[in-house]
FIDREN-462909 format. One record per residue: residue number from 1; residue in one letter; chain; x, y, z of N, C-alpha, C, CB in turn. Coordinates in Angstrom, 2 decimals, padded with zeros to 5 digits. Glycine has a CB too. Layout:
REM residues N
PT tivex timar nukol  n_east n_north    n_up ca_east ca_north   ca_up  c_east c_north    c_up cb_east cb_north   cb_up
PT   NUM     A     A       X       Y       Z       X        Y       Z       X       Y       Z       X        Y       Z
...
//
This chain:
REM residues 78
PT tivex timar nukol  n_east n_north    n_up ca_east ca_north   ca_up  c_east c_north    c_up cb_east cb_north   cb_up
PT     1     X     A  108.85  037.68 -215.92  107.68   036.85 -215.68  107.47  036.75 -214.19  107.84   035.45 -216.31
PT     2     X     A  106.29  037.07 -213.74  106.01   036.96 -212.33  104.79  036.08 -212.11  105.80   038.34 -211.70
PT     3     X     A  104.85  035.30 -211.09  103.75   034.41 -210.75  103.16  034.92 -209.45  104.22   032.92 -210.63
PT     4     X     A  101.87  035.19 -209.47  101.23   035.73 -208.28  101.03  034.64 -207.24  099.89   036.38 -208.63
PT     5     X     A  100.89  035.07 -206.00  100.68   034.13 -204.91  099.38  033.35 -205.12  100.64   034.87 -203.57
PT     6     X     A  098.37  033.98 -205.72  097.11   033.29 -205.95  097.27  032.15 -206.95  096.05   034.27 -206.44
PT     7     X     A  098.22  032.30 -207.89  098.47   031.22 -208.83  099.19  030.06 -208.16  099.28   031.72 -210.01
PT     8     X     A  100.05  030.37 -207.21  100.85   029.35 -206.56  100.06  028.63 -205.48  102.10   029.96 -205.97
PT     9     X     A  099.31  029.36 -204.68  098.57   028.77 -203.57  097.11  028.58 -203.95  098.70   029.64 -202.31
PT    10     X     A  096.78  027.44 -204.48  095.40   027.13 -204.84  094.71  026.51 -203.63  095.33   026.16 -206.06
PT    11     X     A  093.45  026.87 -203.43  092.72   026.34 -202.29  091.81  025.22 -202.73  091.91   027.45 -201.60
PT    12     X     A  091.71  024.19 -201.88  090.79   023.10 -202.18  089.39  023.49 -201.74  091.25   021.79 -201.48
PT    13     X     A  088.42  022.60 -201.89  087.03   022.92 -201.60  086.78  023.25 -200.13  086.15   021.77 -202.00
PT    14     X     A  087.66  022.81 -199.23  087.48   023.13 -197.81  088.06  024.50 -197.46  088.12   022.06 -196.94
PT    15     X     A  088.69  025.18 -198.42  089.26   026.49 -198.18  090.71  026.46 -197.74  088.45   027.20 -197.16
PT    16     X     A  091.28  025.29 -197.61  092.68   025.17 -197.19  093.58  025.10 -198.42  092.89   023.92 -196.29
PT    17     X     A  094.83  025.53 -198.25  095.80   025.38 -199.34  096.07  023.91 -199.53  097.12   026.17 -199.05
PT    18     X     A  095.93  023.44 -200.75  096.19   022.03 -201.00  097.66  021.85 -201.37  095.27   021.48 -202.13
PT    19     X     A  098.29  020.94 -200.71  099.70   020.63 -200.96  099.84  019.13 -201.08  100.62   021.19 -199.83
PT    20     X     A  100.87  018.71 -201.77  101.14   017.29 -201.89  102.64  017.09 -201.94  100.46   016.69 -203.13
PT    21     X     A  103.06  015.90 -201.64  104.47   015.54 -201.73  104.70  014.82 -203.05  104.92   014.66 -200.53
PT    22     X     A  105.77  015.20 -203.75  106.11   014.52 -205.00  107.54  014.01 -204.90  105.95   015.46 -206.22
PT    23     X     A  107.84  013.04 -205.72  109.20   012.52 -205.79  109.79  012.89 -207.15  109.23   010.98 -205.57
PT    24     X     A  111.00  013.43 -207.13  111.69   013.77 -208.37  113.11  013.21 -208.30  111.71   015.31 -208.61
PT    25     X     A  113.68  012.99 -209.44  115.05   012.49 -209.50  116.03  013.63 -209.26  115.33   011.83 -210.87
PT    26     X     A  117.25  013.28 -208.88  118.30   014.26 -208.62  118.51  015.25 -209.75  119.58   013.56 -208.33
PT    27     X     A  118.62  014.77 -211.00  118.82   015.72 -212.11  117.65  016.70 -212.27  119.02   014.95 -213.41
PT    28     X     A  116.45  016.25 -212.01  115.29   017.13 -212.09  115.38  018.21 -211.01  113.98   016.33 -211.95
PT    29     X     A  115.75  017.81 -209.82  115.91   018.77 -208.72  116.99  019.80 -209.07  116.27   018.04 -207.39
PT    30     X     A  118.06  019.33 -209.67  119.14   020.21 -210.09  118.62  021.28 -211.07  120.29   019.39 -210.75
PT    31     X     A  117.85  020.85 -212.09  117.31   021.78 -213.08  116.32  022.74 -212.44  116.65   021.02 -214.22
PT    32     X     A  115.48  022.24 -211.54  114.54   023.13 -210.86  115.28  024.15 -210.01  113.56   022.32 -209.98
PT    33     X     A  116.35  023.72 -209.33  117.14   024.66 -208.53  117.76  025.74 -209.41  118.24   023.91 -207.76
PT    34     X     A  118.20  025.38 -210.61  118.76   026.37 -211.53  117.71  027.39 -211.94  119.34   025.69 -212.77
PT    35     X     A  116.50  026.92 -212.23  115.42   027.83 -212.62  115.08  028.75 -211.46  114.17   027.04 -213.06
PT    36     X     A  115.01  028.20 -210.26  114.71   029.01 -209.06  115.75  030.11 -208.90  114.68   028.12 -207.80
PT    37     X     A  117.01  029.76 -209.07  118.09   030.75 -208.92  118.05  031.80 -210.02  119.45   030.04 -208.92
PT    38     X     A  117.90  031.35 -211.27  117.92   032.28 -212.40  116.73  033.24 -212.39  117.93   031.50 -213.70
PT    39     X     A  115.57  032.76 -212.02  114.36   033.57 -212.08  114.01  034.24 -210.76  113.21   032.72 -212.52
PT    40     X     A  114.73  033.89 -209.70  114.48   034.51 -208.41  113.24  033.99 -207.70  114.36   035.98 -208.57
PT    41     X     A  112.84  032.77 -208.02  111.69   032.17 -207.37  112.09  031.70 -205.98  111.11   031.00 -208.20
PT    42     X     A  111.08  031.48 -205.14  111.37   031.02 -203.79  110.89  029.60 -203.53  110.74   031.96 -202.79
PT    43     X     A  110.15  029.03 -204.49  109.63   027.67 -204.27  109.77  026.83 -205.54  108.16   027.73 -203.82
PT    44     X     A  109.71  025.53 -205.34  109.68   024.62 -206.49  108.38  024.80 -207.25  109.84   023.14 -206.02
PT    45     X     A  107.30  025.07 -206.53  106.01   025.27 -207.16  106.08  026.42 -208.16  104.94   025.55 -206.11
PT    46     X     A  106.71  027.51 -207.79  106.84   028.66 -208.69  107.64  028.28 -209.94  107.51   029.85 -207.97
PT    47     X     A  108.69  027.50 -209.76  109.50   027.05 -210.90  108.70  026.14 -211.82  110.77   026.33 -210.41
PT    48     X     A  107.92  025.26 -211.25  107.10   024.35 -212.05  106.02  025.12 -212.78  106.47   023.26 -211.15
PT    49     X     A  105.38  026.08 -212.11  104.36   026.91 -212.76  104.98  027.70 -213.92  103.71   027.87 -211.74
PT    50     X     A  106.20  028.18 -213.75  106.90   028.89 -214.82  107.07  027.96 -216.03  108.28   029.40 -214.32
PT    51     X     A  107.50  026.74 -215.79  107.68   025.78 -216.88  106.36  025.48 -217.58  108.30   024.49 -216.36
PT    52     X     A  105.29  025.35 -216.82  103.98   025.09 -217.40  103.54  026.26 -218.27  102.93   024.81 -216.30
PT    53     X     A  103.71  027.49 -217.75  103.33   028.68 -218.52  104.15  028.81 -219.80  103.50   029.94 -217.67
PT    54     X     A  105.43  028.51 -219.73  106.27   028.57 -220.93  105.81  027.53 -221.95  107.75   028.34 -220.57
PT    55     X     A  105.43  026.36 -221.49  104.94   025.32 -222.40  103.65  025.78 -223.05  104.73   024.00 -221.65
PT    56     X     A  102.75  026.39 -222.27  101.48   026.86 -222.82  101.71  027.86 -223.95  100.63   027.49 -221.73
PT    57     X     A  102.72  028.69 -223.83  103.02   029.69 -224.86  103.47  029.03 -226.16  104.09   030.65 -224.37
PT    58     X     A  104.07  027.85 -226.06  104.66   027.20 -227.22  103.85  026.05 -227.79  106.01   026.71 -226.87
PT    59     X     A  102.60  025.90 -227.33  101.76   024.85 -227.89  101.39  025.23 -229.32  100.48   024.65 -227.03
PT    60     X     A  101.28  024.23 -230.17  100.94   024.54 -231.57  099.53  025.12 -231.69  101.07   023.28 -232.43
PT    61     X     A  099.36  026.00 -232.65  098.06   026.61 -232.91  097.15  025.60 -233.59  098.22   027.87 -233.78
PT    62     X     A  095.89  025.73 -233.36  094.92   024.89 -234.05  094.45  025.52 -235.36  093.74   024.63 -233.15
PT    63     X     A  095.00  026.69 -235.68  094.59   027.39 -236.90  094.87  026.53 -238.12  095.32   028.74 -237.02
PT    64     X     A  093.87  026.36 -238.96  094.03   025.58 -240.19  093.90  024.09 -239.97  095.34   025.87 -240.80
PT    65     X     A  093.48  023.68 -238.78  093.41   022.25 -238.50  092.14  021.60 -239.04  093.50   022.02 -237.01
PT    66     X     A  091.23  022.41 -239.58  089.98   021.87 -240.15  089.83  022.33 -241.60  088.75   022.33 -239.31
PT    67     X     A  090.70  021.86 -242.50  090.62   022.32 -243.90  089.35  021.85 -244.60  091.84   021.83 -244.67
PT    68     X     A  088.63  020.89 -244.00  087.41   020.38 -244.61  086.23  021.35 -244.48  087.05   019.05 -244.00
PT    69     X     A  086.33  022.36 -243.62  085.26   023.34 -243.46  085.26  024.32 -244.62  085.40   024.09 -242.12
PT    70     X     A  084.05  024.78 -244.97  083.93   025.76 -246.05  084.49  027.10 -245.56  082.45   025.91 -246.52
PT    71     X     A  084.96  027.92 -246.51  085.42   029.27 -246.19  084.25  030.08 -245.64  086.02   029.97 -247.44
PT    72     X     A  084.52  030.89 -244.63  083.48   031.75 -244.06  083.42  033.06 -244.84  083.76   032.03 -242.55
PT    73     X     A  082.22  033.42 -245.25  082.01   034.68 -245.92  080.98  035.46 -245.11  081.53   034.48 -247.41
PT    74     X     A  081.35  036.64 -244.68  080.46   037.47 -243.87  079.31  037.97 -244.72  081.23   038.65 -243.25
PT    75     X     A  078.07  037.69 -244.30  076.93   038.11 -245.11  076.56  039.59 -244.90  075.75   037.25 -244.79
PT    76     X     A  077.21  040.26 -243.97  076.90   041.67 -243.67  077.51  042.62 -244.67  077.39   042.02 -242.28
PT    77     X     A  077.26  043.90 -244.42  077.80   044.94 -245.30  079.25  045.20 -244.99  077.01   046.23 -245.17
PT    78     X     A  080.01  045.62 -245.99  081.42   045.96 -245.79  081.57  047.38 -245.39  082.22   045.69 -247.03
//
């Protein structure tokens, strides 16, 4: 899994890279450091983006969530 620089460095409306400071607990920093080491990332941002992408892959499907809709039948030729 590779994260491109464009994914990591998002620009705000003024054209500058937007950055912010966050606070995390020691155990969270420990886990992020492990991910950075295991995946060969160079920043916490890359590790966090990796976690977000992995979560996106595992979100439940919405397929079948509307059983009240009628079955679709294609009116065209087979």
